[in-house]
N, C-alpha and C positions, 0 to 999 in steps of 0.2 A: 857352398853358399857364397854369394858375392859380398861386396863391400859397399858402404854408403859414403857419399860425399855430401857435405852440407855447405852451401854457399850463402853468405849473408852480406848485406849492405847496410845493416842497421836501420836507422830511421831516415837515412839519406836517400838520395837518388844516385845510382852509379850504373846507368844503363850500359855503359861500355863493358863493364865486368859481366853483366848478365848476358849480353850478346856474345861476349868472348867465350864464356863457359858453355854456352849452348851451340857454339859453332861446330860444324862437322869435325874440324881438326881436334878440338878439345874433347868432345865426346868420344871420338875414336881413341884418343890417347887414354882417357879414363877407362874405357872398356878394355884396352890392352893391358892396363894395370890391374884389372880384376874388379873394377867398380861396376855395379849394375843398377845403382839407384842414385839419383841426384835430387836433392831437395833444395829449392831456391827460395830465399827470403828476399823479396825485391823492393821492399820499402816504398818510397814515393815514386819509383821509376815509372817511365812510360812504356818501356819494353815489357811486354807480357808474353813470355814464351808459351808455346802450346804444350799442354800436358800430353804426355804420351807414354805408352807402356808396351814394350815388346818383351819376349822372353829374355832378351839379353840386356835391356836397359830401359829404365823409366825415369821420367822427370815429373816432379811435383812442385807446385808453386804456391806460395802464400805471401801476403804483404807484411802483416804484423802479427805478433802474439805477445801476450803479457810477459812471457819469458822464452828465451831461446835455449835454455839450459838442457831440456830434454833432447832437442835436435842436436846440440853439440855432443851430448853423451852418447847418442845413437850413431854418431858419425865416426868413420875410420879416418877421414880427412876433412878438415875445415878449410875452405877458401873464403877469405874475408877481406873487407875493406880494412884500413889500418886504424880504425877507431880503437882507442886505448881500452875501452870497456870490453869490446869483442875480443881483443887480443888477450887480455887478462883472464877473462872467463874461459876461453878456450885452453889457454896454457895451464890454468888451475885444474882443468879436467884431464890434463896430460894427453891432449889430442894433438896429432900432427897438424901443423898449420902452415898455410901459404897465405901471406898477406899480399894483396894486390894494391899497389899504389895508384891513386887517382891523380894522374899528372896534370889534370885541369884545375886542381885546387891551388890557390895562391898561398904563398908562404907556407910551404908544405911541411908542417911538423910531423905528419904521418910518415914521410920518408925517413926522417931522423929516427923516429921510434922504431920503425921496421928495420933499419940498418943496424941499430944498436942491439935489438933482440936477435937479429941474425948473427952479428959478430959474437954475441954471447952464446950462440949455438942453440937457441930455443926454437927457431922457425926459419922458413925460407920466405923470401919476398920476391916479387916480380912486378912488372907492369902488364897491362893487358897484352901488349905485343910480345912479351917474353914468357907468358904463362905456360904455353905449350912446352917450351924448352925446359922450363923449371919443373913441370910435372914429369917429363921424361928423365931428367938428370938428378932429381932429388933422392937423397939417401936418408930415409926416415930413421934408420938405426943410428945415425950420427947425431940426432937431435938430443939435447940435454933437457931433463925435466926442470921446469921453472919452480923455484922454491915456493911452496904454498903458504898461505895465511900470514904473509908479512906485508901488509899494506904500506907500512912506513918505508920498506925497502923499495916497493914499486914506486912510491912517491919520489924517493931519492933517485931512482932509476930514470923516471920521467924528467925530473929536473935536469939530470945529466944529459939525457938524450936530446932535450930541446935547448940546451945551452944555458940554463939558469945557474949552474954551478961551475 
């Protein structure tokens, strides 16, 4: 049985990420790693990948749902934009996570958050241009479980990550 990857951009538009994960290079790497299903949550994006299904790999697409929790729970790997909500929800479910930084955002607090969570051993992060290499080199067994149910600690962590403390 294969593995599932869930890609989410939240409520934003991050067409570069959607195009990147749907590229021949990334889908080939995912297949090599044993993934056979990719579900894309594309938000407000204008890139609409074609749905397809082969015996070796399928792509499913949707824009929004009331909750992404079931998609996260069903995933073996989550590839996400660096929104704090998506990161926290994924880490609380103890899922492997690659955060892809949107380099086009101004005053990019997302990069600071992703770097801190990576330094603490909870996730990997990349840009669209380095996602393929990150997929190839990541060692999921080295990731640490994020401590659950402590919103005050996450708040402190966010303050530290964005330089408020």
